[in-house]
N, C-alpha and C positions, 0 to 999 in steps of 0.2 A: 253791863246792859241787862244782866238778869235781874238787877235790882230795879231797873225801869219796868220790867214786867210786873212788879208788885207795887207800883206807884199808881195813884188814882188817875183815871183817864176820863175824858169828856167826849160824848157824842150828842150833839144838840143839847137838849135840856137834861140829859142824864149825866150824873157823876158816878162812874162805875169804879168799884173798889180796886180793881187792877186792870191790866190790859190784855186779859185773856177772854176769848169768846168761844163758846161751843159752836162750831159751824153747823149749818142746817143740813145735816146728813140724815136722810130718810130713815126713820126708826121702824116702820112697819108695825106699829103698836096701837093702831086705831081701828080695831075690828068694827065693821059696820059704819066706818067713817067717824066714829066717836071716840072720845078719850077713854083710855083704859087705865086701871091701876098700875099696870106695867109701865106705861108711858109717864105717869105721874112719878112713880118710884125712880125711874131712870133719871129724869131731869132733877129730882131732888137729890139723887146721889152725886150728880155732876155738880150741883150747886154746893152741896156739902163738901165736895172734893176741892173746892177752892176757886172755881171758875168765876170770872167777873160777871159775865152774861151768858146765859144758855139760850139757845135758839131751837124752837119746835119747828120741825121741818115739813116742807112740802104740803102745806095746807091749801087745798084747792078753794078758789073763791066762789066756784059754782060746780054743779053737777057735771056739766059738760067737760070739765077739766080733770076728771078723775081717771087714774091709770091703774091703781091697785086696790084691792078690796080692803086692805088695812091702812089706806091713806086717810088722813084727816080731811074733812070737808068742813070748812069754816062757815057755819050757819047757826041760827038762833039756838037750835037744839043742843049744840055743842058747848054753849057758853058755860053752863054749870060745871061740867067737867074741866074746862079750861081754867075756870076760876080756882078750882081745887089745885090745879097744877101750879098756877102762878103764886098762890098762897104758899104752897110748899116750897117753891123756889125762893121767895122773898123771906121766908122764915129762916133760911140758911144764909141770908145776907147777899144774895146775888140778884142781878136783874134778869128779866124774862123777855125774849123777843120771839116773834112768830114769823115764819117765812110764808108769804102769800104768793100765789101764782096760778097758772093754768097750764095744763100739759100740752094743749094743742094737738098736734098729730100723733102724740104718744098716748092719747086717752084710749081707754078700753071700751069697746062698744057695749059690753054687758053692764058696765057701771055708769057710763056717761049718758045713757038714754038715747043714743043714736050714733050716727057716724061721727068720728072725731072731726073736730074743727081745725082748719089750718089756713095760713095766708093763701096757699095754692093747693089744689087737690092733687091726687096721684097716689102711688103706692109707697108706703113707708116700710121697708124691708125689716126695720129694726123693731117693729111691734110684734108681728107684722100687723099694719093697720091700713086702712083704705080711706083716708081723710077727705072731706069735701071742702071746697073753697068757701071761706066765710063770707056771708052777705054783710052789707053795711049795718043792718040791725043787729047781727051777731056781734060786731065790733062794739057798737054802742052798749050792748048788754054786758060784754065783758068789762068795759070801762066803768060802768055803773057798779058792777059787783066788786071791783077793786076798792072803790070808795066805800061800799057797804062793809067790806071786810075790815077796814080800818076801824070803823065804828064798833064792830063786834069784837075786835081785838082789845079796844079800850074797855068795853063792857066786861071782857074776860080778865082784865087786870094786867095786861101786858104793858111793858114800859116802852117797847120799840116794835116796829114792824120792818120786815125785810122784804122788799119787792124783788121777785126773782125775774131778772132780765137776762139771764145767761143759760149756758148748758143746753141750748137748743129746745127749750120750752117756748110757749107761745110768743112772748115779747121777743125773745131771741130769734124765733122763726121769722118774725116780721123784719127784724134788723138785718138778717143774713140774706145776701143775694142767692145763696144756695137754695133756700127754701121759699123765698118770696119772689114769685114771678107775676105778681099782679100788674095790671095795666092802669089801675085807677090811682088816686092820690095816696094810697097806702103801699105802693110798690114802685119799683124802678130806681129813681134817684135816691141818693142818701137821705135827703130831706124827707122824702116820702116814706122810706123804710123806717125812719126814726119816728114817724108821726104817732103810731100807736103808743110807743113808750112815752112820748111827750104828753099825750092826751091822758094817759094813765096817771102820770106824775101831777098833772094839773088838777086831778081829783084827789089824789092821795095826800099831797102836801097840805091843802087847807083842812082836809078831814083829820089829819094828825094834830093840827093845832099847835099849841105851844107846850104841850105836856108830853108828847110822844116823840121819840127819836125815829127818824126814817133812814134806813140803810137800803142800798140797792146792790144786789149781786150781779155782776156783768162779766162778760168775757173780755180777755185781753187779746185773744185769738180764738177762732172757731177750731183751729187745729188741723185743717186740711185745705188742700188746693180748691179754690172755688168758694170758700167761706170767707167770713170777715177776717182781715188781717189786722196787725197792731195799729197801723196808721188810722184806719177807719174807727177802730175801737177807741183810740185816744180821743177822737172827735165826739164819739158817744159820751165818754166820761166828761168832757168839757160841757156838753149839753146838760148832763145831770148836775154838774156843779152849779151851773146857772139857774137850775130849778130850785136850788136851795137845799138839796138832800144833805143830810148831816154826815153821811159817810158812805164810801163805796167799798164793797168787797171785791177783790180782784181775783178772778178765776179764769177758766178757759175750758174748751171742749164742747162737744155737741153730741148729746146722747143718741141721736139718730144718724150719726155719721162717724164721729170719732170719740166713742165713749170713754176709752181708756186714757185719752188725753187729759181728762178731768182729774183722775186719781192715780194714774200710772200703775205699771205692773201688768200682771196677767189676771184674766178672770177665770176662776175655777168652774168650768161649765158643768162638770158632773154634779156639783153641789147645786148650782143654779137650776139645772134641768130637773132635779129631784122634786121640785115644787110645781112643775108644769103638769097639768092633768092630761092634756091632749097627747097621746102617744106619738103621733107623727111629729108634732112640734118638739117634743122632748128629744126624739131621735135626731132631728135636724139641728137642734141646738148643740147636741153632743158632737155631731159630725162636722158642722160648718160654723159653729160659734166663733172659732178662732179666726175665721176669714172675715166675718162681719165685725168682730170685736177684737182687733189685732192688739197684741201686747205693746205697751209703750215703756221704754226704759224708766226705771225709778231711780231718783237720787234725791237726797234731802233738799228741801227749799227749791223744788224744780221750777216754780214760777218766778223766782226772785229776780232774775236778769230782766224779764219783761216788766215786772212790777216796778222796778226802779225807774224805768222810763215814764211810767205814770206818776210816780212820786215827784219826779223832776218837773212834770208838766202841770201839776194840780196843787192847790193849797188846802183843800178840805181834808179832813181825817180819812186815812186809807187803812183798810184791814188786809193783812196778808194772810192767805190760806194756801196750803199745799206742801205737804211733805216735811212738816216740822216735828221731828222725832226726838231731838236732843236739845240739851242746854246750849250746846255750841251753835246749832242752827238758829235757835231763838235769839241768842245774843247777836248773831250776825245780822239777822233780819231787823231787829229793833235798832241796831246801829245804823241801818240804811235810812232811818227816818220814818218808818212806819209806826202808826199810832197804836194799833192793836194787832195781835196775832190770833189766829183762829185754828182750832184743832177738831178733827172728827175721829179718825181711827184710833188715835192714841187714847181718846176718852171712851171708846167702845171697849178697848183693851182694859183700861182702868180709869173709872170715873174720878179717881183721886190723884191723877197725874199731876195736876197743877199744884196741889197741896204738897206733894212729895218733892216737887222741884223747889218749892219755897222752903221746906224744911231741910233740904239736902239729902233726903232719903234716897233720891233717885236723880240721876243725870240724863236719863233717856227712857223712852217707852220701851216696853217689851213687845209691842206690836211688830210683827215681821212683814207687814204689808202683803200678806198673801191674798187679801181681798175676799176672804171667806165671809166677813161681815157684810159685804156688799151682796154677795150671791145669796146669803142666807135669808134676805128679805123675801125671796121667792118661795122659801119653804116655811116662812113664819115671820118672826121678828128679827131685827138686827141683833147679832151677837157675835162674840169673838170665839174662834175655834179653840183657843186655849182654855176656855172656860166651859166647853161642851164635853160631856162624858161620852165615851163609847162611840167615837167617830168611826164610820166604816173604813176599813183598810184602803179601799179604792180612793176614798176622799183624802186620807192622809197622804197617800203617794202623790196625788195631784197637787195638793197644797205644798208639799215639800219641793216638787219639781217646778212649780210656778213661782216660788218665792223670788221676788225681784230686788230684795233689800240691798241697798248700798248706801250706807250712812256712816257717820262718825261714831255711831254706837251699834255696830253690826250685831244682829242677834242670830 
């Protein structure tokens, strides 16, 4: 099955050189919401390292969806920089995708131009933010901007777009009964809660035309009681299949309720809090971060059991993501019938991970899943602690203590 990884794969109109995808893990490399040389260089390195398609992460379709100062905002001004990025990726023989979405109740007041938008208002302790309930005109505006984002992605040279409908961001917030308490036709019943997603896809698919692939990242479970469970999520996937999307990326978790369900392990809060300017927030994060962001046990291919239920129920191409650290786990996953496998932390640790698997230079990543790369986006850009000089001793101790690694290639 490792040979299957290096066979050509198809997603919609794209023929991709192999079956590996760089998952849309937020890079934190877009200061002022614009493309930087650092972002271009990172995706160039991943492409040169053998990936089939690399995905630029977390591009907001409009200002109201911004949550980080270094988050990409997909607008006309960003197109020249994005064109340089896609040209660099294509020069290395890989395809380029961009993830588009809206942060909803996770948006930052200072960046988004006002109170965060959400299906339903209230306090979001994980921001902390105080979102307001979206009006119908807000919903229409979001839908329009998803369509506009596809056109901008094409102009920027992207081969594919990935609609983010998971992880507790805006579309996911509408889908989940935990965050959607609306009384109109966008809330309540399953049909109503899926309405925003369906209306977004009704605009995205025609805008993508015949030359761009469309992928959707969605949850298989929200990861907590009161959220969406696998039965409803399976129905969401069937709706997406009927819309004609070319592939679904199977994930799980909810950033404003069960964030570690997404990536597993523990969050190094001392590292994360170092980038927080407000001293009170920084102190609260260190003291109470472990309560709001509880560790989740890590094991390789931690989503695989749930993902197999989706594989058995659907015919369209499926992308597996979650805890693929070794050749053994990749072989097992591809052997279950998944069309593509996606990687994030392994490529933060080493952008050439795929090439090393192909040449036999390596059988597993050296990433130990300490999640420093996740926490580091609060102090700057995404990076692996193994490649950072002069880490503070307190950070080193926390990273060592929090290591959840349990895999066939234990590090």
